[in-house]
N, C-alpha and C positions, 0 to 999 in steps of 0.2 A: 522762351521765358526764363530768366535767370533765377537763381535760388531765392534771392531776397526779394524780389518782385513777386514771386509765386507766394512765398510766405506772407508778404504784406496782404495779398489777396485773401488768403485763407483767414488771417485775423480780422480783416474787414467783414467778411462773410459772417464769421462767429459773432462778431460785435452787432451786427445788424440783427442776427437772430436772437442775440441776448437782449438787445434794446426792445425789439418787438415783442418779446415774450414777457418783460419785467418792467416797462416804463411807468405803469400804474402803480407797481409796488414801491418803485423809487419815489414816486410822488407821495404816497403815504408815509414814507420814511422822512419826508420833509425835504426832498431834493428836486432840483429841476429835472423832469422826465427825461430830457436829452441826455443827461449824465449816464443813463443806462446804456447808451449807444457808444460811449467813449471807451476804447481798449484800455486796459488796465486800471482806469480810474474808476470804472463801474465795480470792478471787484474790490478796489481799494475801499470804496463806500461800504460795502458788504462787510468787509472785515473790521471797519471802524465801527459799524453799528452792532456787530455781534461780539465786539471786544476781543478780537483776535489780532495777532501781529500784523500791521498794516503792510510791512514789506513783503509779505507773502503774496501780494498782487503781482509782483515781479514774475512769479512762477506761472501765472495763469495761462500764458500763451506759449511757453516753452514746448518744444517736441516732446512727445511721450510724457513727460512730467506734467505738462499743462492739462492733459486730459484727466488726470487724477485730481489735481487740485481744482480744477472747475467743477468736478463732481461735487467735491467736498464744500466749496464755496456756495454752490448751488443748494446744498443740504442745509447750510447755515441760513440762507435766505428764506428757504421754505419754512424753517423752524421758527424764524421770526415771526411768520404769519401762522403759527399753530399747526403746521403740517408735520406732525411728529409721528404718526403711526407708521408701521413697517410698509404698508402699501404705499403711502406717500413717498417714503425714502426710496423704495424700489423704482417707483415711476420717475422720480427726480433723476435717478441715476440711468435708467435705461432709455427714457424718453425726455430728456432735460428740457428742451425748448418747447416741446408740445405740452408737457405737463405744466410747467411754469406758465405757459400762456393760458391755460385753463383756470389757474389760480389768479393770474393777472386779470383777466377779463370776467371773473366771476363776481357775483353782487354781494356775497356775504362775507368775503375775506376781510379781516381786520388785523391790525397790527397788535401783537401781544407783548406785554412787559415781562421779560423773562425773570426780573427780580422781585416784582411786585408781591408775588405769593410765596415767596421763599419760606416764610415763617410757618405757612400752613402746609408745607409739603409732606406727604406721607413717607414712611421709611422706604416703601417700594419706589416712589418717585425720587427720593434722594439717592437710592442705589442706582436708578436709571441714569441720573445725572453723573455719578461717578463712572459708569460704564461708558457714557459719551466722552468724558475726559480721557479714559483709558484708550478707547477707540481712537480718539484724535492723536493721542501720543503714538500709538502704533502707526497710524496713517502717516504722521510726520516723519517717523523712522524710515518707512518704506519710501517717502518721497526723497528723503535725504540720500538713502541708498541708491535710488534710481538716478539721482543727479550725478552721483559718483560714477555710477555704471554707464550712463550715457555720455557724459561730458568729460571724464577724467580718465578712468581706468577700468578695464573689464576683465573678469576671471575667465580663464581658458584652461581646459584640462587636456592632457596628452593621452588619446586612447590607443594609438598605434605605435609601433616601434620604427617608424620612418626616420626619426632624429636620434635613435640610440647611437651612442652612449652620452651624447651631448645633452639631450633631454630624454629623460626616462618615461616609459609607460607608467602612468599614475602621477606624473608630476602636474600640479595645478599651479598655474601662472596668473600674475597680474600682467596685463598688457597696457603700456603707455600709448594713449590714443593721439597724443600731441608730438610723437617722435617725428613724423614727417608732415606736420600740419594737421590740423583737426579736420576730419571729414564730417561734415554736417549730416545729421540724420535725414534720411530720405523717406521714410514712412513715419510721419509725426504721431500717427495714433496707433498704439501698440501696447500689448501687455509687457509690463517691465520684467526684465531678467530672462525672458524668452527670446531665443535667436530666430527661429523660423517657424516651427509648428508648436502646438499646444501640447499634443500627446499622440501616441501611436493608437489611433482609433479604428482604421480600416485594416487593410491587408498587412500583416506583421512585416516590418522591415521596408515597407513602401511608403515613403513620406508624401507621396502625390495625392493620396486620398485622406490626408491628415488635415485638421482644421489649422488655419495659419494663425499665428500670434499677433498679426498686424492687420490693418485695413489696407488692402492693396489699392484701393480706388483712390485714397487720399495720399498723393505722392508729391515729393519735391525733387528737383534735378540735382545731379552730383555738383558739390562745391566743397572746395578745401580751403581753410583759412590759416593764416600765420604759418605758411610753409617756408620755414627758414632752412631746413635740411631735406636733401633728397636721400632716398634709400641708397645705401653704400654697399659695395661689394663685401661678402662674408658677413653681413648682418643676418641675425636670425629674424625673420619677420613673420608677422601674423597677417593673413589676407583672406579674402573671401574666395572660395573655389569658384573659378570663372566659369566653368562648364555645368554648374548647377542648373538643372533644367526644371526644378520645382518652383523656385523663387525668381521672380523677375526683379525684385529690389535687390540692387547690388550689396547693400549693407545687410540683407537678411539671408544671403547665401551661406553656406556652411562654411565656418572658419577653419582654415588650414594653418600649420606652421612648418616652414622649411628654411633652409639657408639660401640667401640670394647669392647666387654663383657668378651671375653675369647681368650687367646693367644695360640699359639701352645704349646701342652703338657697339657693344662687345660681340665677339664671336665665340660661341660655346661649342665644345667638342668633347666627346668621349672616345678613348682609344683603349681597348682591351680593359674595360672597367675603370680606367683612370681619367680623371677630369682635367681638361685643358680649357684656358680662357685666353683668346688672342694668341694661339699658338704655344703658350707657356703652361707648365703644370700648375695646378691651383696651389694657393698658399694655405697651408693648414695651420689654424690657430691653437693656442695652447689649450682651450677648453673643447676643441673639436676632435672627435675620434671616427675617422672614416672606417667603414666596415664593407665586407665583402662576403658573398655567399661561398660555402664550401661543402663538398661531400666527402664524408669520412667513412672508411670501412674499418670495422673493429672486430677482432677474433672473439671478444666478450662484450656483453652488455655494459655500456658506459654508465657511471653513477652520475646521471644528469642532475639530480636534486643537489648532489654535491658540488657539481660545477656551477649551479646556480648560487649556492652559497659563497663560492669563490669569485666568481665573475659577474653575479647579478643576471639580470634577464637574458636568457639565451634561447630564443624561439627555435625549435628544431623539430623535424619529423623523423620518426624512428621506424625502421622496417627490418624485420628479421628475415634473412635469406640463408641459402644453403651454405654459403661461404662465411657467414658471420652476421653481423649487424651493420646495417647502413644507416648513416645519420646525414640528414641535409640540414646544415645550419644556415639559417636566414642571414645572419650577419656576424662576422667576427672580426675584431681588430687583428692587425698584423701580429701583435704581441700575444693576443689570446690564441690565435690560430697556431703560432709556433709552439706554444705551450701544450695545447691539445695533441698536436702532432707527436709530441714527445712521450706521450702516455703509452706504457708498456703494450697494452692491447691494440693499439692502433696499427693497422697494416698499411693503409695508404690514406693520402689526403689530397684532394685537388680542389683548386678554385674553380667555381662554375662561372665559365665565360661563354656567352652566346657567340656563335660563329660570325665572323664578319659577312656583310652583305646579306643577312638573313633577316627579313622584316618581321617585327612583332606585331601580328594582326589577330585580334579577337573577334569572334562573332557572336551574335545573339539571335535567339529565335523570337520571331514576331508572330502572335496569334491573330489571324483576321477571321472572317466568317466561315471560310471554307477550309483553310489549311495553315500550316506553319510556313513562314517564310525566313530565311536566314539573311541577316544584313551585318555590316561591319559595326562593332561596338566601339565607337570613336573614343570613349573614356578609358577603354582598357587597351587601345591599340597605340602603337607608336606614332608620335606626331612629327611631321605631317603624314598621312596615311599612304602617299604615293612615294615615299622614300624606302629604300632597302636597308633601313636602320633598326637598330634594337637598343635596349638600355646600356649595353656594353660597348657598342660601336655606333656612335651617334655623331651627326653633323659632318662638316662644320655648318653651323647655323648662325646667322647674324641676327641679333636681337634688335627689332624696329625702335626707331627713335623718332620723337616728335619733329616733323618737318621733313622726314625722309620721303622721297618720291620713289615709289617701288614699281616695278613693272608687274603688270597683271595679265597672265596668260593662262592656258590650260595646265601648264606645268607649275607654276607658282600659285595658283588659286587655292589649292589646299592649305598652303602656308598663310595665306592672308584673309581667307574668307571669313573666319570667325572675328578678325579685327573689323573688317568692313561692315559686316552685316549685324554682329552682335554687340560688340564692344564700342562701336562708333556710330551704330544706329542709322545705317544706310540701307536702302533697298537694292539688294544684289540679285541679279539674274544671269544665269548662264544658259543661252538659248542658241542652237545651232552653231555651236563653236564660237559664239560671240559673247562678250561679257558687258553687262550693262550695269551702271551704277546710279541709282536715281533716275531711271529711264533713260540714261545717255550712255552710248556705246563708248568704250574707252579701254586703253591698254596701260593706264597709269592710275596710281592712287597716292595722295598725300597723307601719311600717318598723322593723326591728330593728337596723340598723347604718347607718353614713354611707356615702354614695356620692360618685363624683367623675367629672368629665368630662375625659378625656385626649384632647387633639388634637395632631397634629404640626404643627411649624413650616412644613413645606413642604406647605402645606394641600391642594393638588391631587394629591398623590403620597402621601397618607397614608390607610391603613386604620385608622380610629381610633373614638372613641365615637359619631361620626355614624353609624357602621355597627353596631358592636357593643354600643353602649349604654353604660349606667352601669358604672363599676368599683367593686366592693364594696371596703371598707376592708380586708377579710380577704385581698384579692389583691395587696395592696401590699407590696412587697419592700423598697424603700428609695431612696435618692438616690445617683446616681453621684458618686464623689469626685473622680477625676481620670482622664485618658486615659494609660494606662501604655505603649501602643503605637498607632500610627496608620499604615496601609499603604493607600495609594491603589491601587485595582485589586484589592484582596484579594477582592472579591465581584463577579461579573459581573451585569449588568442586562440581563435579557432584554427589557425594554420600551424599550431604548435602541438605536438603530442603531450608535452608536459606544460604545466601551469606554474607560475611563481606563487609561493606561499604569500599570504596577506600579512603585511607588517609596514609599519610607518618608517620612513627613512628620515630619522631626526636629523642627520647631518646635512640634508639638502634644504631644509626648511629656511626660508627668508634669505637664501643666497641668490646672488645675482645671476642672470641667465644669458646676458648678452654683452659680456665685456671682452670676450676673447682671451681671458687669462685662465690658467689652469687652477689657480687658487682664488676662488671667487670671493667678492665682498658680501658680507651679510647685511641685509637691509631691515633687520628686526625693528629698528627704531621707526621705520616707516610704517611697518605693520601695526606698532603700538599706537602711532599717531592716528591711523585710520580707525582702530578699534575704539580709542577715546573719542573721536568725533562722531563715530556711529552711535555708540551707546551713551555718550555723555552730554551731547547737545541739548537734548530735551531737558535734561536734569539741570544744567547750568542756566537754561532760559527761565525755569521755574524759580530757581534760587534767585536770579537777578530780579524778577518781577515781584517776589515776596519782599525782598530788601527795598525795592523801589516803593512798594506800598507801604511798608513800615516808616520809610522816611516822609512819605506824604502825611 
């Protein structure tokens, strides 16, 4: 079932529930009871009768936003019938159609005139009305922010150094969700502004036992609309981590940001830590600073805080040995490496390159009832796990393209099994040396969507496609637009002996993140517009209403 048909079914189900639980109330309001069953129009009537903007009815069935607005509209309706106590409001929110049905089929419920007794209200009741107005304003602000967050742009923070120095740890970005066509929400009932989980309530650092921020049972299939542009080579892209085992919903998987280095149909390769696409060295853009790991031997302790002040974030492990101090720098640009090598106390400096034909394989311990067993940790091992590759010597690997017919056998299966079983949702079986897809033995498979290779600019400190493999098109969120806030030291780095001091990087704020230019454009005017819309909308609506009432 496609997205829009599934969405229509959900709307019809909600409309039936709404009608069945409120038709008598609509009759008491003076309307045909059947109007309670008509999508959008039923909430239009409620808003009309409760003297709220009638266009809000458009929001009633939107993904994520709709759940909030529906709850508010239900409260408006219950208040119309005198259900104003806290317990009434709580039941209306948590058990809407059940509680409204008890009111609907109750014998004593009567319509109340909100304005009839205004002259006789106590000060306490007047204050209560003011509180309702304030709560309504806050609710609308939340709804407006949710609409921006869900349908336009989403904030995203950089917690790791995989994209240093193009994007810095502590950069906070706005991501344009329309860059490659808008991906419609797949979990329509969710808590606004939360990605996957609500909070860390179980085992610390283990999201599998944390409560989810969305209702997983109410789901919609993948669909992208208005896709006028495909992701292009060298774009910085935000996407959902494809190997996330916690969340089955694609749009709820952890967001990652990397550089798209190879598109569908390209051949990707790493040679001695240098990246090649289709046999040619990568094109390095003006705002891109590729880095590599180095080991430095120094006769004296280096002034790392001073180097931080000069070069910015430099994650490093410091070890004292008999021959001096050893520093393992996670990522240095060629220019920075040359300048550190020239320091008087530096004895030697070598780039860290993995040996050719040595596979990077990580293992994990699994606890069962009797003992611990060891298995391959596919998220930390090189992809695919049957190749003698590592992050410095990798490939050549061809990126799958929609329509490609690939050969499936025991040698190629590790390369394509995630595509077949997880990303394109087929039943894959490997039995007695034979491969079955959806119950049929086969040695071929036709790729159903485009895939991409995402790699960090800080090559030796990046968990990227060399480990988790191809990124499906359906996982792509969009392009970062600009950095709206940048705080050095916002996130600690457990892999570094030293930490950056906390301070705001004013020179990065409201700067473009994805232009490829060394001198980036400032988007302060977009930030100003967003702030004006967010904080000023409700104010302007009130001013307009006041003027209209004065004219009348």
